[in-house]
C-alpha positions in Angstrom: 246.9 -45.1 -41.1 250.7 -45.0 -40.7 252.3 -44.0 -37.4 253.6 -40.9 -39.5 250.0 -40.0 -40.3 248.9 -40.5 -36.7 251.6 -38.3 -35.5 250.8 -35.5 -38.0 247.1 -35.9 -37.4 247.7 -35.1 -33.7 250.0 -32.1 -34.7 247.1 -30.6 -36.6 244.3 -30.9 -34.0 241.5 -28.3 -34.4 242.4 -26.7 -30.9 245.7 -25.4 -32.5 248.7 -27.1 -33.8 250.8 -26.2 -30.6 248.3 -27.8 -28.2 248.6 -31.2 -30.0 252.3 -31.3 -30.1 252.1 -32.7 -26.6 250.8 -36.1 -27.8 253.1 -36.7 -30.8 253.9 -40.4 -31.1 257.8 -40.8 -31.0 258.0 -43.9 -33.4 257.0 -42.0 -36.8 258.0 -44.6 -39.5 256.8 -45.3 -43.0 258.2 -48.1 -45.0 262.0 -47.4 -45.4 261.5 -43.6 -44.8 261.2 -42.0 -41.5 259.9 -38.5 -41.0 262.0 -36.6 -38.5 260.7 -33.1 -38.5 257.4 -31.3 -39.2 257.2 -27.8 -40.7 253.8 -26.5 -40.0 252.3 -23.5 -41.8 249.1 -21.7 -41.3 246.6 -20.1 -43.6 245.9 -17.4 -41.3 242.5 -16.1 -42.5 241.1 -19.7 -42.1 242.8 -20.2 -38.8 241.4 -16.9 -37.5 237.9 -18.1 -38.4 238.5 -20.6 -35.6 240.4 -18.4 -33.2 239.0 -14.9 -33.6 239.9 -14.0 -30.1 243.7 -14.5 -30.5 245.6 -11.2 -30.7 247.1 -11.9 -34.1 243.5 -12.6 -35.4 241.9 -9.5 -33.8 244.6 -7.3 -35.5 244.5 -9.0 -38.9 243.9 -6.9 -41.9 243.6 -7.6 -45.7 246.8 -5.8 -46.3 248.9 -7.7 -43.8 251.5 -10.4 -45.1 249.6 -13.3 -43.7 246.3 -12.4 -45.5 247.8 -13.4 -48.7 250.8 -15.7 -47.9 251.2 -18.9 -45.9 252.6 -17.9 -42.4 254.9 -19.7 -40.0 253.6 -21.9 -37.3 256.8 -23.9 -36.3 259.3 -26.4 -37.0 259.7 -29.4 -34.4 261.2 -32.8 -34.3 258.8 -35.7 -33.9 260.8 -37.7 -31.3 261.8 -35.1 -28.7 260.7 -32.0 -27.0 261.8 -29.7 -24.1 265.3 -30.5 -24.2 266.9 -29.4 -20.9 263.9 -27.4 -20.0 263.0 -27.4 -16.3 259.8 -29.0 -15.2 258.4 -25.7 -13.9 259.0 -23.9 -17.2 257.4 -26.9 -19.1 254.3 -26.7 -16.8 254.1 -23.0 -17.5 254.4 -23.5 -21.3 251.5 -26.0 -21.3 249.2 -23.6 -19.6 249.2 -21.9 -23.1 249.8 -18.4 -21.6 252.8 -18.0 -23.8 253.3 -14.3 -23.3 254.0 -15.0 -19.6 257.0 -17.0 -20.7 260.5 -15.2 -20.9 261.0 -13.1 -24.0 263.5 -14.5 -26.5 266.8 -13.0 -27.0 267.2 -12.4 -30.7 268.5 -9.9 -33.1 266.2 -7.0 -34.0 266.2 -8.0 -37.6 265.1 -11.5 -36.7 262.4 -10.4 -34.5 261.1 -7.9 -37.0 260.9 -10.6 -39.9 259.5 -13.1 -37.5 256.7 -10.8 -36.4 255.6 -10.5 -40.2 256.0 -14.2 -41.0 254.7 -15.6 -37.7 251.6 -13.7 -36.6 251.4 -15.8 -33.6 254.2 -14.0 -32.0 251.6 -11.5 -30.7 250.5 -14.5 -28.6 253.9 -15.7 -27.7 254.1 -18.5 -30.1 257.7 -17.8 -30.7 258.4 -18.5 -27.1 256.4 -21.7 -27.1 258.2 -23.0 -30.1 261.6 -22.4 -28.8 261.0 -24.0 -25.5 259.3 -27.1 -26.9 261.3 -27.5 -30.1 264.2 -25.1 -30.4 265.9 -26.4 -27.4 266.2 -29.7 -28.9 268.1 -28.5 -32.1 271.6 -27.1 -32.2 272.1 -23.4 -32.7 271.0 -20.1 -31.2 267.4 -18.6 -31.2 268.4 -16.5 -34.1 269.5 -19.4 -36.1 266.6 -21.5 -35.1 264.0 -19.1 -36.6 266.3 -18.1 -39.4 265.9 -21.6 -40.9 262.3 -21.5 -40.7 262.1 -18.2 -42.3 264.0 -19.4 -45.1 261.8 -22.4 -45.7 258.7 -20.1 -45.4 260.0 -17.8 -48.0 260.9 -20.8 -50.3 257.5 -22.1 -49.9 255.6 -18.8 -50.6 257.9 -18.3 -53.7 256.8 -21.7 -55.0 253.8 -22.9 -56.9 252.2 -23.6 -53.6 252.2 -20.1 -52.5 251.1 -19.0 -56.0 248.2 -21.4 -55.7 247.0 -20.1 -52.5 247.4 -16.4 -53.4 245.6 -17.0 -56.8 242.7 -18.9 -55.2 241.8 -16.6 -52.2 238.1 -17.0 -51.4 237.8 -20.1 -53.5 238.1 -24.0 -52.8 241.3 -25.9 -53.2 241.4 -29.6 -53.3 243.9 -32.3 -52.6 245.0 -32.8 -56.3 245.6 -29.1 -57.0 247.8 -28.7 -53.8 249.7 -32.0 -54.3 250.3 -31.0 -58.1 251.8 -27.6 -56.8 254.1 -29.5 -54.3 255.3 -31.8 -57.1 255.8 -29.1 -59.5 258.1 -27.2 -57.0 259.6 -29.8 -54.8 259.6 -33.0 -57.0 257.4 -35.8 -57.8 255.9 -37.4 -54.8 256.4 -34.2 -52.6 252.6 -33.8 -52.2 252.4 -37.2 -50.6 254.4 -35.8 -47.6 251.9 -33.1 -46.9 248.9 -32.9 -44.7 246.1 -30.4 -45.0 244.0 -29.2 -42.0 240.5 -27.8 -42.4 237.7 -26.8 -39.9 234.2 -26.4 -40.5 232.9 -22.7 -39.7 229.5 -21.7 -40.1 228.9 -24.5 -42.7 231.9 -23.8 -44.6 235.1 -26.1 -44.6 238.0 -23.6 -44.4 241.8 -24.4 -44.6 243.6 -23.5 -41.5 247.0 -24.9 -42.5 249.5 -27.5 -43.8 252.0 -29.7 -42.3 255.1 -31.0 -44.4 257.2 -33.8 -43.4 260.9 -33.3 -43.6 264.1 -35.6 -43.1 267.6 -34.5 -43.0 269.9 -31.8 -41.8 267.2 -29.0 -41.4 269.9 -26.7 -40.0 271.9 -26.6 -43.2 271.6 -24.8 -46.5 269.5 -27.3 -48.1 266.3 -26.4 -49.8 263.1 -27.9 -49.1 263.1 -30.5 -51.9 265.6 -33.0 -50.6 264.2 -32.8 -47.2 260.6 -33.4 -48.2 261.7 -36.2 -50.7 263.4 -38.0 -47.7 260.5 -37.9 -45.5 257.8 -40.6 -45.3 254.4 -40.3 -47.0 251.3 -39.4 -45.0 247.6 -39.0 -45.5 246.5 -35.6 -46.9 243.4 -35.9 -44.5 241.3 -33.0 -45.6 240.3 -33.4 -49.2 239.3 -29.9 -49.9 238.6 -26.4 -48.2 238.4 -22.8 -48.9 241.4 -20.5 -48.8 239.5 -17.9 -46.9 240.0 -14.4 -47.2 241.1 -12.0 -44.3 238.0 -10.9 -42.1 235.2 -12.7 -40.5 232.7 -15.0 -42.6 
């Protein structure tokens, strides 16, 4: 397993992407390519099968955006975190009670869009992501999340988003997902992706994807060149169900 693969594996631990971020290896390399960032997206119906008690899962409906689209978990650098954040605030964040963290100052439009695209806002995920990763990137809170919203929109408009929407309730495998990434973001893009699944009541359900990126993520670049510049990783979960919203 490459160091990049190990880093991404920890990022996708079953206990939730965010909790595993604490242990990311800082030396992610793969041949001549190095993955600098990870874009993590959730398949929320599957994630909610594993975390039904979370606010965003208790409130989920079949009509909501995240029932039929990939949703945002976060964007973080692999080699740094909590930049300039006081030890007391780091400790508070690591407890996982993110709604106890200070509310982020962002424009009403950004906040409204983020609430739709990132259901975890209901549990304070935006506050955690900003403290842990946003503080290590240039720009304001609004700029940090605007980049992620743009990336998510591009992903959901792509063959990847179409594949998930078209196969809700059915099984997806590594070949189909990699082909969708290659179709939309260039040959080999699928080799920069990892899928996470978890077994629930005897079924393997997809909970999300991580996508390796390298380059200027704060710029206007589309996903294709950022993905192509990253190092390859192991897909890990060979197949899983793109679960429909609702338990079971």
